[in-house]
MARLO-682397 format. One record per residue (C-alpha): residue number from 0; residue in one letter; chain; y, x, z. Coordinates in pm, whole numbers, padded with zeros to 5 digits, always signed. Layout:
# residues N
TORFI    i  aa  ch      yy      xx      zz
TORFI  NUM   A   A       Y       X       Z
...
//
This chain:
# residues 493
TORFI    i  aa  ch      yy      xx      zz
TORFI    0   X   A  -21497  +12817  +10169
TORFI    1   X   A  -21827  +12990  +10224
TORFI    2   X   A  -21930  +13126  +10561
TORFI    3   X   A  -21818  +13482  +10620
TORFI    4   X   A  -22177  +13607  +10640
TORFI    5   X   A  -22491  +13527  +10446
TORFI    6   X   A  -22853  +13543  +10559
TORFI    7   X   A  -22972  +13901  +10578
TORFI    8   X   A  -23254  +14009  +10352
TORFI    9   X   A  -23551  +14155  +10538
TORFI   10   X   A  -23603  +14517  +10433
TORFI   11   X   A  -23938  +14594  +10278
TORFI   12   X   A  -24104  +14934  +10263
TORFI   13   X   A  -23841  +15206  +10227
TORFI   14   X   A  -23573  +14940  +10276
TORFI   15   X   A  -23635  +14799  +09928
TORFI   16   X   A  -23682  +14435  +09849
TORFI   17   X   A  -23627  +14191  +09567
TORFI   18   X   A  -23372  +13915  +09582
TORFI   19   X   A  -23536  +13573  +09609
TORFI   20   X   A  -23584  +13436  +09260
TORFI   21   X   A  -23408  +13111  +09347
TORFI   22   X   A  -23117  +13307  +09498
TORFI   23   X   A  -23107  +13080  +09801
TORFI   24   X   A  -23114  +13387  +10023
TORFI   25   X   A  -22889  +13653  +09872
TORFI   26   X   A  -22837  +13992  +10031
TORFI   27   X   A  -22607  +14015  +10329
TORFI   28   X   A  -22275  +14077  +10159
TORFI   29   X   A  -22061  +14040  +10468
TORFI   30   X   A  -21993  +14412  +10516
TORFI   31   X   A  -21653  +14505  +10376
TORFI   32   X   A  -21513  +14853  +10332
TORFI   33   X   A  -21167  +14961  +10225
TORFI   34   X   A  -21093  +15129  +09892
TORFI   35   X   A  -21008  +15498  +09873
TORFI   36   X   A  -20666  +15599  +09753
TORFI   37   X   A  -20636  +15764  +09417
TORFI   38   X   A  -20580  +16132  +09475
TORFI   39   X   A  -20606  +16253  +09119
TORFI   40   X   A  -20627  +16135  +08761
TORFI   41   X   A  -20812  +16441  +08634
TORFI   42   X   A  -21119  +16370  +08423
TORFI   43   X   A  -21338  +16634  +08583
TORFI   44   X   A  -21713  +16627  +08552
TORFI   45   X   A  -21865  +16764  +08867
TORFI   46   X   A  -22000  +16620  +09187
TORFI   47   X   A  -21865  +16744  +09519
TORFI   48   X   A  -22117  +16854  +09776
TORFI   49   X   A  -22249  +16601  +10023
TORFI   50   X   A  -22011  +16738  +10284
TORFI   51   X   A  -21704  +16688  +10065
TORFI   52   X   A  -21474  +16396  +10147
TORFI   53   X   A  -21490  +16097  +09916
TORFI   54   X   A  -21131  +16163  +09809
TORFI   55   X   A  -21249  +16488  +09647
TORFI   56   X   A  -21437  +16296  +09381
TORFI   57   X   A  -21249  +16313  +09048
TORFI   58   X   A  -21059  +16002  +08943
TORFI   59   X   A  -21061  +15805  +08621
TORFI   60   X   A  -20774  +15564  +08548
TORFI   61   X   A  -20898  +15212  +08503
TORFI   62   X   A  -20714  +15184  +08173
TORFI   63   X   A  -20928  +15460  +08023
TORFI   64   X   A  -21218  +15311  +07823
TORFI   65   X   A  -21319  +15018  +08029
TORFI   66   X   A  -21370  +14876  +08350
TORFI   67   X   A  -21389  +14564  +08544
TORFI   68   X   A  -21100  +14577  +08792
TORFI   69   X   A  -21000  +14294  +09020
TORFI   70   X   A  -20649  +14253  +08892
TORFI   71   X   A  -20552  +14023  +09177
TORFI   72   X   A  -20648  +14148  +09522
TORFI   73   X   A  -20823  +13909  +09756
TORFI   74   X   A  -20706  +13785  +10093
TORFI   75   X   A  -20790  +14017  +10382
TORFI   76   X   A  -20826  +13862  +10726
TORFI   77   X   A  -20976  +14140  +10939
TORFI   78   X   A  -20994  +14520  +10942
TORFI   79   X   A  -21279  +14693  +10759
TORFI   80   X   A  -21600  +14750  +10952
TORFI   81   X   A  -21785  +15062  +10830
TORFI   82   X   A  -22159  +15057  +10892
TORFI   83   X   A  -22420  +15327  +10937
TORFI   84   X   A  -22661  +15430  +10665
TORFI   85   X   A  -23039  +15435  +10675
TORFI   86   X   A  -23147  +15543  +10329
TORFI   87   X   A  -23487  +15701  +10264
TORFI   88   X   A  -23465  +16073  +10327
TORFI   89   X   A  -23552  +16186  +09977
TORFI   90   X   A  -23564  +16061  +09617
TORFI   91   X   A  -23941  +16102  +09625
TORFI   92   X   A  -23991  +15852  +09906
TORFI   93   X   A  -23731  +15622  +09749
TORFI   94   X   A  -23906  +15641  +09414
TORFI   95   X   A  -24233  +15539  +09570
TORFI   96   X   A  -24075  +15229  +09717
TORFI   97   X   A  -23884  +15157  +09401
TORFI   98   X   A  -24208  +15135  +09208
TORFI   99   X   A  -24265  +14806  +09387
TORFI  100   X   A  -23969  +14671  +09189
TORFI  101   X   A  -24106  +14767  +08847
TORFI  102   X   A  -24171  +14404  +08759
TORFI  103   X   A  -23855  +14270  +08924
TORFI  104   X   A  -23559  +14187  +08700
TORFI  105   X   A  -23261  +14420  +08756
TORFI  106   X   A  -23050  +14124  +08870
TORFI  107   X   A  -23296  +14060  +09155
TORFI  108   X   A  -23329  +14412  +09294
TORFI  109   X   A  -23182  +14475  +09635
TORFI  110   X   A  -23165  +14759  +09885
TORFI  111   X   A  -23064  +14658  +10236
TORFI  112   X   A  -22811  +14935  +10290
TORFI  113   X   A  -22434  +14963  +10302
TORFI  114   X   A  -22213  +15228  +10143
TORFI  115   X   A  -21902  +15358  +10319
TORFI  116   X   A  -21644  +15445  +10054
TORFI  117   X   A  -21471  +15682  +10300
TORFI  118   X   A  -21781  +15865  +10416
TORFI  119   X   A  -21799  +16240  +10362
TORFI  120   X   A  -22161  +16177  +10261
TORFI  121   X   A  -22061  +15938  +09982
TORFI  122   X   A  -22198  +16148  +09691
TORFI  123   X   A  -22536  +16187  +09863
TORFI  124   X   A  -22539  +15818  +09957
TORFI  125   X   A  -22465  +15716  +09599
TORFI  126   X   A  -22748  +15942  +09482
TORFI  127   X   A  -22993  +15780  +09724
TORFI  128   X   A  -22872  +15433  +09627
TORFI  129   X   A  -22923  +15498  +09258
TORFI  130   X   A  -23258  +15664  +09328
TORFI  131   X   A  -23363  +15337  +09488
TORFI  132   X   A  -23226  +15085  +09240
TORFI  133   X   A  -23135  +15249  +08913
TORFI  134   X   A  -23278  +15590  +08832
TORFI  135   X   A  -23651  +15500  +08829
TORFI  136   X   A  -23591  +15219  +08581
TORFI  137   X   A  -23324  +15358  +08347
TORFI  138   X   A  -23383  +15733  +08351
TORFI  139   X   A  -23554  +15873  +08040
TORFI  140   X   A  -23799  +16025  +08090
TORFI  141   X   A  -23867  +15877  +08439
TORFI  142   X   A  -24080  +16183  +08514
TORFI  143   X   A  -23756  +16382  +08555
TORFI  144   X   A  -23669  +16193  +08875
TORFI  145   X   A  -23824  +16438  +09126
TORFI  146   X   A  -23619  +16721  +08976
TORFI  147   X   A  -23287  +16545  +09034
TORFI  148   X   A  -23050  +16620  +09321
TORFI  149   X   A  -22702  +16486  +09410
TORFI  150   X   A  -22558  +16758  +09187
TORFI  151   X   A  -22751  +16604  +08896
TORFI  152   X   A  -22505  +16315  +08890
TORFI  153   X   A  -22143  +16313  +08780
TORFI  154   X   A  -21944  +16073  +09000
TORFI  155   X   A  -21594  +15968  +08903
TORFI  156   X   A  -21367  +15741  +09105
TORFI  157   X   A  -21227  +15466  +08887
TORFI  158   X   A  -20866  +15414  +08983
TORFI  159   X   A  -20655  +15106  +08919
TORFI  160   X   A  -20882  +14855  +09090
TORFI  161   X   A  -20699  +14700  +09386
TORFI  162   X   A  -20978  +14513  +09559
TORFI  163   X   A  -21295  +14720  +09540
TORFI  164   X   A  -21396  +15085  +09537
TORFI  165   X   A  -21529  +15164  +09191
TORFI  166   X   A  -21727  +15464  +09073
TORFI  167   X   A  -21864  +15564  +08736
TORFI  168   X   A  -22194  +15751  +08776
TORFI  169   X   A  -22379  +15935  +08499
TORFI  170   X   A  -22587  +16247  +08451
TORFI  171   X   A  -22415  +16581  +08483
TORFI  172   X   A  -22509  +16863  +08247
TORFI  173   X   A  -22752  +16984  +08512
TORFI  174   X   A  -22904  +16640  +08540
TORFI  175   X   A  -22946  +16605  +08164
TORFI  176   X   A  -23147  +16927  +08165
TORFI  177   X   A  -23369  +16817  +08453
TORFI  178   X   A  -23744  +16797  +08426
TORFI  179   X   A  -23801  +17124  +08248
TORFI  180   X   A  -23799  +16982  +07897
TORFI  181   X   A  -23430  +16893  +07887
TORFI  182   X   A  -23285  +16598  +07699
TORFI  183   X   A  -23294  +16368  +08002
TORFI  184   X   A  -23074  +16059  +07949
TORFI  185   X   A  -22928  +15788  +08170
TORFI  186   X   A  -22682  +15510  +08081
TORFI  187   X   A  -22361  +15534  +08282
TORFI  188   X   A  -22339  +15277  +08561
TORFI  189   X   A  -22054  +15126  +08761
TORFI  190   X   A  -22097  +15121  +09139
TORFI  191   X   A  -21884  +14845  +09292
TORFI  192   X   A  -21827  +14860  +09669
TORFI  193   X   A  -21669  +14536  +09789
TORFI  194   X   A  -21323  +14556  +09942
TORFI  195   X   A  -21242  +14489  +10306
TORFI  196   X   A  -21316  +14141  +10443
TORFI  197   X   A  -21324  +13975  +10102
TORFI  198   X   A  -21618  +13765  +10217
TORFI  199   X   A  -21368  +13581  +10438
TORFI  200   X   A  -21228  +13398  +10136
TORFI  201   X   A  -21470  +13462  +09853
TORFI  202   X   A  -21795  +13269  +09835
TORFI  203   X   A  -22016  +13574  +09776
TORFI  204   X   A  -22324  +13354  +09749
TORFI  205   X   A  -22175  +13165  +09458
TORFI  206   X   A  -22034  +13481  +09300
TORFI  207   X   A  -22368  +13663  +09320
TORFI  208   X   A  -22554  +13375  +09162
TORFI  209   X   A  -22294  +13343  +08888
TORFI  210   X   A  -22283  +13709  +08788
TORFI  211   X   A  -22663  +13729  +08790
TORFI  212   X   A  -22702  +13422  +08568
TORFI  213   X   A  -22434  +13547  +08331
TORFI  214   X   A  -22612  +13882  +08321
TORFI  215   X   A  -22947  +13722  +08239
TORFI  216   X   A  -22796  +13514  +07961
TORFI  217   X   A  -22608  +13821  +07829
TORFI  218   X   A  -22286  +13622  +07868
TORFI  219   X   A  -22151  +13867  +08123
TORFI  220   X   A  -22174  +14222  +08249
TORFI  221   X   A  -22533  +14338  +08310
TORFI  222   X   A  -22620  +14357  +08678
TORFI  223   X   A  -22857  +14639  +08773
TORFI  224   X   A  -22910  +14567  +09140
TORFI  225   X   A  -22744  +14489  +09471
TORFI  226   X   A  -22687  +14662  +09802
TORFI  227   X   A  -22552  +14518  +10127
TORFI  228   X   A  -22183  +14551  +10039
TORFI  229   X   A  -22178  +14584  +09663
TORFI  230   X   A  -22371  +14602  +09340
TORFI  231   X   A  -22450  +14814  +09036
TORFI  232   X   A  -22312  +14701  +08702
TORFI  233   X   A  -22326  +14805  +08342
TORFI  234   X   A  -22053  +15052  +08248
TORFI  235   X   A  -21851  +14885  +07976
TORFI  236   X   A  -21683  +15075  +07697
TORFI  237   X   A  -21392  +14843  +07637
TORFI  238   X   A  -21021  +14811  +07710
TORFI  239   X   A  -20845  +14560  +07938
TORFI  240   X   A  -20574  +14367  +07757
TORFI  241   X   A  -20211  +14363  +07867
TORFI  242   X   A  -19980  +14060  +07884
TORFI  243   X   A  -19809  +14154  +07554
TORFI  244   X   A  -20140  +14200  +07368
TORFI  245   X   A  -20303  +13875  +07479
TORFI  246   X   A  -20125  +13675  +07210
TORFI  247   X   A  -20262  +13908  +06943
TORFI  248   X   A  -20617  +13814  +07041
TORFI  249   X   A  -20548  +13449  +07117
TORFI  250   X   A  -20809  +13305  +06881
TORFI  251   X   A  -21077  +13538  +07018
TORFI  252   X   A  -20984  +13457  +07380
TORFI  253   X   A  -20988  +13084  +07301
TORFI  254   X   A  -21335  +13104  +07149
TORFI  255   X   A  -21468  +13305  +07444
TORFI  256   X   A  -21313  +13057  +07687
TORFI  257   X   A  -21472  +12765  +07501
TORFI  258   X   A  -21810  +12936  +07532
TORFI  259   X   A  -21755  +12991  +07903
TORFI  260   X   A  -21657  +12627  +07956
TORFI  261   X   A  -21983  +12524  +07788
TORFI  262   X   A  -22186  +12715  +08049
TORFI  263   X   A  -22378  +12490  +08285
TORFI  264   X   A  -22489  +12592  +08633
TORFI  265   X   A  -22686  +12303  +08777
TORFI  266   X   A  -22678  +12442  +09129
TORFI  267   X   A  -22297  +12404  +09132
TORFI  268   X   A  -22367  +12033  +09134
TORFI  269   X   A  -22070  +11802  +09161
TORFI  270   X   A  -21844  +12039  +09354
TORFI  271   X   A  -21485  +11922  +09334
TORFI  272   X   A  -21201  +12121  +09184
TORFI  273   X   A  -21076  +12397  +09419
TORFI  274   X   A  -20730  +12244  +09372
TORFI  275   X   A  -20844  +11979  +09622
TORFI  276   X   A  -21021  +12215  +09864
TORFI  277   X   A  -20942  +12586  +09840
TORFI  278   X   A  -20571  +12544  +09768
TORFI  279   X   A  -20505  +12316  +10070
TORFI  280   X   A  -20703  +12563  +10287
TORFI  281   X   A  -20479  +12847  +10172
TORFI  282   X   A  -20174  +12632  +10238
TORFI  283   X   A  -20295  +12556  +10589
TORFI  284   X   A  -20350  +12927  +10653
TORFI  285   X   A  -20006  +13017  +10515
TORFI  286   X   A  -19837  +12753  +10732
TORFI  287   X   A  -19981  +12908  +11050
TORFI  288   X   A  -19876  +13265  +10979
TORFI  289   X   A  -19618  +13438  +11198
TORFI  290   X   A  -19403  +13735  +11103
TORFI  291   X   A  -19315  +13922  +11416
TORFI  292   X   A  -19162  +14258  +11499
TORFI  293   X   A  -18946  +14500  +11311
TORFI  294   X   A  -19230  +14597  +11078
TORFI  295   X   A  -19234  +14247  +10932
TORFI  296   X   A  -18859  +14186  +10935
TORFI  297   X   A  -18828  +14214  +10555
TORFI  298   X   A  -19119  +13976  +10504
TORFI  299   X   A  -18966  +13737  +10758
TORFI  300   X   A  -18646  +13720  +10552
TORFI  301   X   A  -18838  +13663  +10230
TORFI  302   X   A  -19070  +13401  +10374
TORFI  303   X   A  -18760  +13209  +10477
TORFI  304   X   A  -18658  +13201  +10111
TORFI  305   X   A  -19007  +13100  +10005
TORFI  306   X   A  -19016  +12822  +10267
TORFI  307   X   A  -19386  +12760  +10320
TORFI  308   X   A  -19324  +12408  +10444
TORFI  309   X   A  -19148  +12336  +10116
TORFI  310   X   A  -19459  +12465  +09934
TORFI  311   X   A  -19671  +12234  +10150
TORFI  312   X   A  -19462  +11931  +10056
TORFI  313   X   A  -19471  +12018  +09687
TORFI  314   X   A  -19849  +12060  +09703
TORFI  315   X   A  -19893  +11716  +09859
TORFI  316   X   A  -19670  +11554  +09597
TORFI  317   X   A  -19834  +11731  +09303
TORFI  318   X   A  -20191  +11659  +09416
TORFI  319   X   A  -20100  +11294  +09473
TORFI  320   X   A  -19967  +11272  +09118
TORFI  321   X   A  -20281  +11442  +08987
TORFI  322   X   A  -20513  +11207  +09175
TORFI  323   X   A  -20320  +10908  +09039
TORFI  324   X   A  -20341  +11044  +08685
TORFI  325   X   A  -20617  +10944  +08445
TORFI  326   X   A  -20657  +11315  +08377
TORFI  327   X   A  -20804  +11354  +08726
TORFI  328   X   A  -21111  +11175  +08586
TORFI  329   X   A  -21171  +11444  +08325
TORFI  330   X   A  -21514  +11603  +08349
TORFI  331   X   A  -21502  +11937  +08525
TORFI  332   X   A  -21626  +12247  +08344
TORFI  333   X   A  -21717  +12595  +08456
TORFI  334   X   A  -21381  +12775  +08472
TORFI  335   X   A  -21285  +13135  +08527
TORFI  336   X   A  -20962  +13040  +08712
TORFI  337   X   A  -20810  +13389  +08690
TORFI  338   X   A  -20771  +13479  +08323
TORFI  339   X   A  -20499  +13738  +08348
TORFI  340   X   A  -20492  +14030  +08109
TORFI  341   X   A  -20684  +14273  +08331
TORFI  342   X   A  -20981  +14036  +08342
TORFI  343   X   A  -21003  +14015  +07962
TORFI  344   X   A  -21172  +14312  +07797
TORFI  345   X   A  -21155  +14408  +07432
TORFI  346   X   A  -21440  +14585  +07258
TORFI  347   X   A  -21431  +14691  +06896
TORFI  348   X   A  -21698  +14832  +06670
TORFI  349   X   A  -21778  +15179  +06792
TORFI  350   X   A  -21674  +15110  +07152
TORFI  351   X   A  -22025  +15025  +07271
TORFI  352   X   A  -22121  +15393  +07284
TORFI  353   X   A  -21779  +15519  +07386
TORFI  354   X   A  -21692  +15652  +07042
TORFI  355   X   A  -21401  +15415  +06997
TORFI  356   X   A  -21305  +15208  +06699
TORFI  357   X   A  -21016  +15127  +06473
TORFI  358   X   A  -20717  +14929  +06587
TORFI  359   X   A  -20627  +14572  +06502
TORFI  360   X   A  -20821  +14247  +06502
TORFI  361   X   A  -21133  +14232  +06289
TORFI  362   X   A  -21475  +14073  +06262
TORFI  363   X   A  -21603  +14345  +06495
TORFI  364   X   A  -21361  +14251  +06775
TORFI  365   X   A  -21538  +14123  +07083
TORFI  366   X   A  -21362  +13966  +07383
TORFI  367   X   A  -21532  +13911  +07712
TORFI  368   X   A  -21425  +13816  +08065
TORFI  369   X   A  -21494  +13989  +08396
TORFI  370   X   A  -21444  +13918  +08767
TORFI  371   X   A  -21561  +13574  +08867
TORFI  372   X   A  -21451  +13561  +09233
TORFI  373   X   A  -21243  +13245  +09183
TORFI  374   X   A  -21473  +13081  +08928
TORFI  375   X   A  -21633  +12741  +08960
TORFI  376   X   A  -21596  +12378  +08862
TORFI  377   X   A  -21243  +12291  +08759
TORFI  378   X   A  -21033  +12119  +08497
TORFI  379   X   A  -21030  +12295  +08161
TORFI  380   X   A  -20657  +12230  +08140
TORFI  381   X   A  -20602  +12438  +08454
TORFI  382   X   A  -20787  +12737  +08308
TORFI  383   X   A  -20575  +12720  +07993
TORFI  384   X   A  -20249  +12661  +08179
TORFI  385   X   A  -20316  +12950  +08414
TORFI  386   X   A  -20401  +13181  +08124
TORFI  387   X   A  -20075  +13095  +07949
TORFI  388   X   A  -19881  +13165  +08271
TORFI  389   X   A  -20053  +13502  +08297
TORFI  390   X   A  -19906  +13596  +07959
TORFI  391   X   A  -19585  +13647  +08158
TORFI  392   X   A  -19740  +13923  +08371
TORFI  393   X   A  -19682  +14002  +08738
TORFI  394   X   A  -19310  +14024  +08661
TORFI  395   X   A  -19323  +13654  +08573
TORFI  396   X   A  -19103  +13685  +08266
TORFI  397   X   A  -19118  +13316  +08178
TORFI  398   X   A  -18953  +13387  +07844
TORFI  399   X   A  -19292  +13527  +07743
TORFI  400   X   A  -19470  +13197  +07805
TORFI  401   X   A  -19644  +13102  +07478
TORFI  402   X   A  -19443  +12851  +07277
TORFI  403   X   A  -19577  +12504  +07204
TORFI  404   X   A  -19684  +12616  +06856
TORFI  405   X   A  -19865  +12917  +07003
TORFI  406   X   A  -20034  +12699  +07263
TORFI  407   X   A  -20146  +12452  +06997
TORFI  408   X   A  -20290  +12733  +06783
TORFI  409   X   A  -20485  +12859  +07084
TORFI  410   X   A  -20604  +12509  +07172
TORFI  411   X   A  -20717  +12437  +06815
TORFI  412   X   A  -20928  +12752  +06820
TORFI  413   X   A  -21068  +12647  +07158
TORFI  414   X   A  -21157  +12295  +07043
TORFI  415   X   A  -21302  +12413  +06711
TORFI  416   X   A  -21535  +12648  +06896
TORFI  417   X   A  -21655  +12366  +07118
TORFI  418   X   A  -21672  +12112  +06833
TORFI  419   X   A  -21732  +12299  +06505
TORFI  420   X   A  -21762  +11982  +06297
TORFI  421   X   A  -21453  +11802  +06429
TORFI  422   X   A  -21242  +11637  +06159
TORFI  423   X   A  -20892  +11769  +06097
TORFI  424   X   A  -20718  +11451  +06210
TORFI  425   X   A  -20923  +11429  +06528
TORFI  426   X   A  -20859  +11798  +06595
TORFI  427   X   A  -20483  +11750  +06582
TORFI  428   X   A  -20493  +11447  +06810
TORFI  429   X   A  -20719  +11617  +07064
TORFI  430   X   A  -20515  +11937  +07056
TORFI  431   X   A  -20192  +11747  +07119
TORFI  432   X   A  -20344  +11564  +07416
TORFI  433   X   A  -20488  +11883  +07568
TORFI  434   X   A  -20155  +12061  +07524
TORFI  435   X   A  -19986  +11782  +07723
TORFI  436   X   A  -20240  +11828  +08001
TORFI  437   X   A  -20179  +12202  +07999
TORFI  438   X   A  -19807  +12150  +08053
TORFI  439   X   A  -19885  +11919  +08344
TORFI  440   X   A  -20110  +12183  +08502
TORFI  441   X   A  -19853  +12463  +08481
TORFI  442   X   A  -19718  +12374  +08826
TORFI  443   X   A  -20066  +12388  +08977
TORFI  444   X   A  -20105  +12745  +08859
TORFI  445   X   A  -19777  +12829  +09031
TORFI  446   X   A  -19885  +12654  +09351
TORFI  447   X   A  -20223  +12831  +09346
TORFI  448   X   A  -20091  +13186  +09320
TORFI  449   X   A  -19765  +13124  +09504
TORFI  450   X   A  -19944  +13012  +09820
TORFI  451   X   A  -20215  +13276  +09776
TORFI  452   X   A  -19948  +13548  +09768
TORFI  453   X   A  -19799  +13440  +10102
TORFI  454   X   A  -20135  +13481  +10276
TORFI  455   X   A  -20191  +13810  +10099
TORFI  456   X   A  -19855  +13937  +10221
TORFI  457   X   A  -19977  +13901  +10578
TORFI  458   X   A  -20318  +14066  +10553
TORFI  459   X   A  -20340  +14292  +10250
TORFI  460   X   A  -20281  +14665  +10273
TORFI  461   X   A  -20244  +14691  +09894
TORFI  462   X   A  -19912  +14831  +09773
TORFI  463   X   A  -19792  +14514  +09602
TORFI  464   X   A  -19488  +14297  +09675
TORFI  465   X   A  -19665  +13969  +09742
TORFI  466   X   A  -19358  +13799  +09886
TORFI  467   X   A  -19157  +13875  +09574
TORFI  468   X   A  -19445  +13751  +09361
TORFI  469   X   A  -19454  +13426  +09558
TORFI  470   X   A  -19079  +13386  +09503
TORFI  471   X   A  -19124  +13441  +09130
TORFI  472   X   A  -19397  +13178  +09125
TORFI  473   X   A  -19165  +12943  +09313
TORFI  474   X   A  -18906  +12997  +09043
TORFI  475   X   A  -19169  +12921  +08779
TORFI  476   X   A  -19267  +12606  +08965
TORFI  477   X   A  -18906  +12485  +08981
TORFI  478   X   A  -18860  +12570  +08615
TORFI  479   X   A  -19157  +12354  +08510
TORFI  480   X   A  -19175  +12094  +08786
TORFI  481   X   A  -18975  +11816  +08619
TORFI  482   X   A  -19173  +11821  +08296
TORFI  483   X   A  -19511  +11861  +08467
TORFI  484   X   A  -19452  +11580  +08715
TORFI  485   X   A  -19317  +11353  +08440
TORFI  486   X   A  -19632  +11410  +08235
TORFI  487   X   A  -19852  +11335  +08535
TORFI  488   X   A  -19663  +11013  +08604
TORFI  489   X   A  -19688  +10906  +08240
TORFI  490   X   A  -20065  +10954  +08256
TORFI  491   X   A  -20096  +10733  +08563
TORFI  492   X   A  -20411  +10521  +08575
//
């Protein structure tokens, strides 16, 4: 795990600075703020006054058009710690400082300020933040900047995300007419404010470097700048998939996954699979939890059914079998590690500008992945196995697990993307072997999220039944344990 705080960037004039080009000193991302509750689903287009509470901002369901929600919340280990703001007093002074960043890539821009998602000054703070990082570089014409005010921006809360506070920001009608000549334009942007205490379990240094490199290579969402407890991202016109629709786009997902696994990040070095590090750390944390008082009585009864010590024994046995398997020697690749439906976005022709497109799968269908908190070096078979398990949804309807024929079709598409010239006979042999590995890794997916859910049940304030989810994962583990362990034994070195 990473340390819970990173080195702080030293503010430059007007609190603006550029991220170091080697990313060895990222912004201080240790500040964590809680997400606002969704008060409305109305698609209004106005900005409350600076004195209005954040909850007064109109809400946009995350399933509308596109967004990049964290579909699995992260472990929370301490209460949120709101911080004070110290933005430049006016867009004019901010603009002057921002000019120093004219030659700095968007991924490297940083303002050393925090945003409080619950602050009554949130709209004004967002305006100052964008005036520092975004407006001077993406507003057309830039000369319209001095005429803009907080009311020039339309801010919409994006609901459905269960880890971060998300806001879509774009020009209001007043803003579009700014500058006297009218016709002012600005691409919509997503403001992501990190959720409470997520730095306790998420390596924000690694995540920041990953999303920036993926942005530069155009393999991921464009990053438009960072602030102390969040970042600005491209607004994506796309649609998250659902568990039932993932099978429909299997070939596209497989090809995108193959491309991701081909990514190389030299600075990740020879880091081991998180199955050997992160998972045992979660297990250790889960084993030490206590469930006291009447408020936790229901959880206490459920945790007795889950039996954390049983999980611990199963983890030891499964990791021992994996280490003894020849498959443990497989080269690690860059894995997403959380390919559930909400982290897979679909974009069709016409979606890029928000105009929409026709239904069905076609040449114009584009699949891309979001949310890389759990990403890093891992076994390709784990990424595939976990994705197949996610086809069963949070309800864990194991009857929806892709059949062997469906898994093989997916795997063939995956291998063909990675090896376009592979012969048919070799393809079938390699696909059969990888499918065997996938079945062996099913239990590791269950261990990963089953243990994770126990820790979440203790700390998270999200309205989600983590204990029940852990029980469902335990049932999945028991359902697949015999076959997975047999396969691991048969592959013994």
